[in-house]
C-alpha positions in Angstrom: -2.9 -2.0 23.2 0.6 -3.6 23.5 2.1 -4.9 20.3 4.3 -8.0 20.2 7.9 -6.7 20.5 8.8 -7.5 16.9 5.8 -5.7 15.4 5.8 -2.1 14.0 2.9 0.3 14.2 2.4 3.1 11.7 4.4 6.1 12.6 4.0 9.9 11.9 5.4 11.1 8.6 5.0 7.8 6.9 3.5 6.8 3.6 0.2 8.6 4.0 2.1 11.9 4.3 4.4 11.6 1.2 2.1 12.8 -1.6 0.8 15.8 0.4 4.4 16.8 1.2 5.3 16.4 -2.5 2.4 18.7 -3.5 3.5 21.3 -1.0 7.1 21.1 -2.3 5.9 21.6 -5.8 3.8 24.6 -4.7 0.5 22.9 -5.7 -2.3 24.6 -3.8 -5.7 23.1 -2.8 -8.8 25.0 -3.8 -9.5 25.5 0.0 -7.4 25.0 3.1 -4.0 23.4 2.9 -2.1 20.1 3.0 -0.2 20.6 6.2 -2.4 18.2 8.2 -2.0 15.4 5.6 1.8 16.0 5.4 1.9 15.3 9.1 5.2 17.1 9.7 7.0 15.6 6.7 8.7 18.2 4.5 10.7 18.1 1.3 12.8 20.8 -0.4 10.8 23.2 -2.5 11.2 22.6 -6.2 9.6 23.9 -9.4 9.0 20.3 -10.5 8.5 17.1 -8.5 8.5 13.5 -9.6 7.2 10.8 -7.1 7.8 7.1 -7.9 6.1 4.4 -5.9 7.8 1.0 -6.3 5.1 -1.5 -5.2 6.4 -4.2 -2.9 9.9 -2.8 -2.2 10.3 -2.9 1.5 13.2 -1.5 3.5 14.4 -5.0 4.3 14.4 -6.1 0.7 16.3 -2.9 -0.3 18.9 -3.6 2.4 19.4 -7.3 2.1 19.5 -7.2 -1.8 21.2 -3.9 -2.0 23.6 -5.2 -4.7 20.7 -4.8 -7.2 20.2 -1.2 -6.2 23.4 0.8 -6.8 21.4 3.9 -7.7 19.0 3.8 -4.7 21.8 2.7 -2.4 23.6 6.0 -3.2 20.6 8.2 -2.6 20.7 8.1 1.2 17.2 6.5 1.6 15.8 6.1 5.0 13.1 3.9 6.5 9.5 5.1 7.1 6.4 3.2 7.8 3.4 2.2 5.7 -0.1 1.9 7.0 -1.8 -1.1 8.7 -2.7 -3.4 7.1 0.5 -3.3 5.0 -1.2 -4.0 1.7 -1.7 -2.1 -1.6 -5.4 -1.2 -1.3 -4.9 0.4 2.1 -1.5 1.9 1.4 -2.1 3.5 -2.0 -5.5 4.9 -0.9 -3.9 6.5 2.2 -1.0 7.8 -0.1 -3.6 9.4 -2.4 -5.9 10.9 0.2 -3.6 11.6 3.2 -6.2 9.7 5.3 -6.1 6.5 7.3 -7.4 3.1 6.2 -10.0 3.5 8.9 -11.3 6.6 7.3 -11.2 5.4 3.7 -12.6 2.0 4.3 -9.7 0.5 2.3 -8.9 -2.1 5.0 -7.5 -5.0 3.1 -7.3 -7.0 -0.1 -10.9 -8.0 0.6 -13.4 -6.5 3.1 -16.8 -7.4 4.3 -19.3 -4.7 3.5 -21.8 -3.6 6.2 -24.4 -5.6 4.3 -22.2 -8.8 4.6 -20.9 -9.0 1.0 -17.2 -9.8 0.4 -15.7 -7.1 -1.7 -12.3 -7.3 -3.5 -10.8 -3.8 -3.3 -8.0 -4.6 -5.9 -10.2 -6.4 -8.5 -13.1 -4.1 -7.9 -15.9 -5.1 -10.3 -18.8 -2.8 -9.3 -17.7 0.2 -11.4 -16.2 3.6 -10.5 -19.4 5.1 -9.1 -19.7 2.3 -6.6 -16.1 2.9 -5.5 -16.7 6.6 -5.2 -19.6 5.7 -2.9 -17.4 3.3 -0.9 -14.3 5.6 -0.6 -16.1 8.9 -0.6 -13.4 11.1 0.9 -11.8 13.6 -1.5 -8.4 12.6 -2.9 -5.6 15.0 -2.7 -5.8 15.4 -6.5 -9.5 16.3 -6.3 -8.7 19.0 -3.8 -6.2 20.8 -6.0 -7.0 24.2 -7.4 -5.4 23.0 -10.7 -5.6 19.2 -10.8 -4.3 19.2 -14.4 -0.9 20.1 -13.1 -0.7 16.6 -11.4 0.0 13.8 -13.9 -0.3 10.1 -13.1 1.6 7.6 -15.3 0.6 3.9 -15.0 -0.4 1.1 -17.3 -3.6 1.7 -19.1 -5.4 -1.1 -17.4 -5.4 0.9 -14.2 -7.4 3.8 -15.7 -10.8 3.9 -14.0 -10.0 0.9 -11.8 -11.4 0.8 -8.3 -8.1 1.5 -6.6 -7.3 4.4 -9.0 -10.7 5.9 -8.3 -10.3 5.5 -4.6 -6.8 7.0 -4.4 -6.1 9.2 -7.4 -9.4 10.4 -9.0 -9.1 14.0 -10.2 -5.6 13.7 -11.5 -4.7 13.7 -15.1 -4.1 10.1 -16.0 -1.7 9.0 -18.8 -1.4 5.4 -19.9 2.2 4.2 -20.1 2.7 0.4 -20.3 6.4 -0.4 -19.8 8.8 1.0 -17.2 10.6 2.8 -20.1 7.4 4.4 -21.2 6.6 5.6 -17.7 10.0 7.1 -17.3 9.8 8.8 -20.7 6.2 10.0 -20.0 7.2 11.6 -16.6 10.2 13.3 -18.2 8.1 14.6 -21.0 5.4 16.0 -18.7 7.9 17.8 -16.5 10.1 19.1 -19.3 7.2 20.4 -21.3 5.8 22.3 -18.4 2.4 20.5 -18.7 2.8 19.2 -15.1 4.4 20.4 -11.9 4.1 17.0 -10.2 4.4 13.6 -12.0 3.5 10.4 -10.1 4.9 7.1 -11.5 3.5 3.7 -10.4 5.9 0.8 -10.6 4.2 -2.6 -10.0 6.7 -5.1 -11.5 8.8 -5.8 -8.4 5.7 -6.7 -6.5 4.4 -9.0 -9.2 7.6 -11.1 -9.2 7.8 -11.1 -5.4 4.2 -12.5 -5.2 4.8 -15.2 -7.8 8.4 -16.3 -6.9 9.4 -14.6 -3.6 11.7 -11.7 -3.0 14.6 -14.2 -2.4 14.4 -15.5 -6.0 16.9 -14.7 -8.7 14.1 -13.4 -10.9 13.2 -10.8 -8.2 16.9 -9.7 -8.3 16.7 -9.3 -12.1 13.6 -7.2 -11.8 15.2 -5.2 -9.0 18.2 -4.4 -11.2 15.9 -3.3 -14.0 14.0 -1.1 -11.7 17.2 0.5 -10.3 18.5 1.1 -13.9 15.3 2.8 -15.0 15.3 5.0 -11.8 18.8 6.0 -12.6 17.8 7.0 -16.1 14.8 8.9 -14.8 17.1 10.9 -12.5 19.5 11.7 -15.4 16.8 12.8 -17.8 14.5 14.8 -15.5 14.9 18.6 -15.8 17.7 20.0 -13.7 16.4 21.0 -10.2 13.6 18.5 -10.1 12.8 16.9 -6.8 12.8 13.1 -7.1 11.0 11.1 -4.4 11.1 7.3 -4.4 9.1 5.2 -2.0 7.0 2.1 -1.7 3.7 0.9 -0.3 4.8 -2.1 1.7 7.4 -4.8 2.0 7.0 -8.6 1.8 7.8 -11.9 3.4 8.2 -15.3 1.7 5.8 -17.9 2.9 7.1 -20.7 5.0 3.8 -22.3 6.2 0.1 -22.1 5.0 -2.9 -23.1 7.1 -6.3 -23.4 5.3 -9.2 -22.4 7.5 -11.6 -24.3 5.4 -9.9 -27.6 6.2 -9.1 -26.9 9.8 -12.3 -27.4 11.8 -11.0 -25.7 15.0 -10.4 -22.5 13.0 -13.5 -22.6 10.9 -15.9 -23.2 13.8 -18.3 -20.3 14.3 -16.5 -18.1 11.7 -19.0 -16.8 9.3 -16.5 -15.1 6.9 -12.8 -14.5 6.6 -11.9 -11.2 5.0 -8.6 -9.2 4.7 -5.7 -11.3 3.5 -3.6 -14.3 4.6 -1.2 -12.1 6.7 -4.0 -9.9 8.2 -7.4 -11.6 8.6 -10.7 -10.1 9.6 -12.9 -12.8 11.2 -16.6 -12.3 11.5 -18.4 -14.3 14.1 -21.2 -14.2 16.7 -18.8 -15.5 19.3 -15.6 -13.3 19.1 -14.3 -14.5 22.5 -14.6 -18.2 21.6 -13.1 -17.8 18.1 -10.2 -15.7 19.4 -9.4 -18.3 22.0 -9.4 -21.2 19.5 -7.2 -19.3 17.1 -4.8 -18.3 19.8 -4.5 -21.9 21.0 -4.0 -23.2 17.5 -1.4 -20.7 16.3 0.3 -19.8 19.6 3.3 -17.6 18.9 2.7 -17.8 15.2 -0.1 -15.2 15.2 -1.3 -12.2 17.2 -5.1 -12.5 17.7 -7.0 -9.5 19.0 -10.5 -8.2 19.2 -11.9 -5.4 17.0 -11.5 -2.9 19.9 -7.9 -3.9 20.5 -7.1 -3.6 16.7 -8.8 -0.2 16.1 -5.8 2.1 16.9 -3.7 0.4 14.3 -6.0 1.6 11.5 -5.7 5.3 12.4 -8.9 7.3 12.8 -11.8 5.0 12.1 -15.1 6.3 10.9 -18.3 5.0 12.4 -19.3 3.8 9.0 -16.3 1.5 8.7 -16.1 0.1 12.2 -18.2 -2.9 11.2 -15.9 -3.5 8.3 -13.1 -4.4 10.8 -13.4 -8.0 11.9 -14.9 -9.1 15.2 -11.5 -10.8 15.6 -8.4 -9.5 13.8 -5.4 -11.8 13.2 -1.9 -10.5 12.3 0.5 -13.3 11.4 4.0 -13.5 12.8 7.1 -15.0 11.3 6.3 -16.3 7.8 2.9 -18.0 8.4 -0.3 -17.3 6.5 -3.9 -18.3 7.1 -5.8 -18.9 3.9 -9.4 -19.8 3.2 -10.0 -22.0 0.2 -13.8 -21.3 0.4 -13.3 -17.8 -0.8 -9.8 -17.5 -2.1 -8.6 -18.7 -5.5 -5.9 -21.4 -5.8 -3.6 -18.8 -7.4 -3.9 -16.4 -4.5 -3.4 -19.2 -2.0 -0.2 -20.3 -3.8 1.5 -16.9 -3.7 5.1 -17.2 -2.5 5.5 -13.6 -1.4 2.9 -12.0 0.8 2.3 -9.0 3.1 -0.3 -7.3 5.2 0.9 -7.9 8.8 3.0 -5.7 11.1 6.5 -7.2 10.9 9.3 -4.8 10.0 9.8 -6.7 6.7 6.2 -5.6 5.7 5.8 -2.3 7.5 9.1 -0.5 6.9 9.5 1.1 3.4 12.2 3.2 1.9 12.0 6.9 1.3 14.7 8.5 -0.9 14.5 12.3 -1.6 16.9 14.2 -3.8 17.0 17.3 -6.0 18.5 16.0 -9.3 
């Protein structure tokens, strides 16, 4: 497999290794075995307490190009690492929480086609926690801990018991904290009181503004400044000697051109279902070669169109169970194009300004800042 020159493949020591490395730094032990394989060579300084913050949607490009909004992070000496493929929240957060690849967890996009042919939404999972446990059956890092109560997760209450939380973080001690200030206060309280050795804070606000208005908008800048301010407060108020780790799950691009498969006959022909997302589509068809040829002819240099076999290495180790979940044809968009499908996507999702999922540096490269405060 030869990637287009501007694309970035997942690299060792990326997002999937960060939580395992943080657990090792905090001295959290699994009930059996160890976390070295999941940490994948990534190491952090040992500390009595560790706080990990994941700022959803904050890519390395966004941090660099709008660095004026990030005086705190800019001074922390952050470096770029890679997220997983596809560069999207369901895949990334599940790999973060399990230390395993999207091909092993089956969390292969915003939507996926089940082996039975049903289109499943992995973010807005509606089939209940037990169904998600059956889908993503690998143990999370939290479940493997000898003392999982020492791992506290702080996120808005609506995420408790959600499909993605079950897939990625089940087993941890969940604490509802609605606003950014509450999450910061909660993490500080957990670590100061000694109730937790590791606190994980999820930060979704930057991603939401980016989706709605684009990361080039002034509103995104305002949210970025608020994020940086709260991160600075977190660092000041954490107990002395705490290891603070700040990262993200993916970056983002602002859409320049949309193509609707449903209203473009040459793209819809012989395609039974489009899964994934507008930047990384899984096409299911009885004629992969013909569909791939038509999509290549239509998009030209605006997309990279490959077969399932060609795409497999990008998703890490792939279990036999989830091979059929990967499209017969897989399409990664280049530049700022998206391919949407109004037959299955909502008008709101089609209209998103900021998107991600593909293999461009803007989507794949994420920041990693590590500091003992």
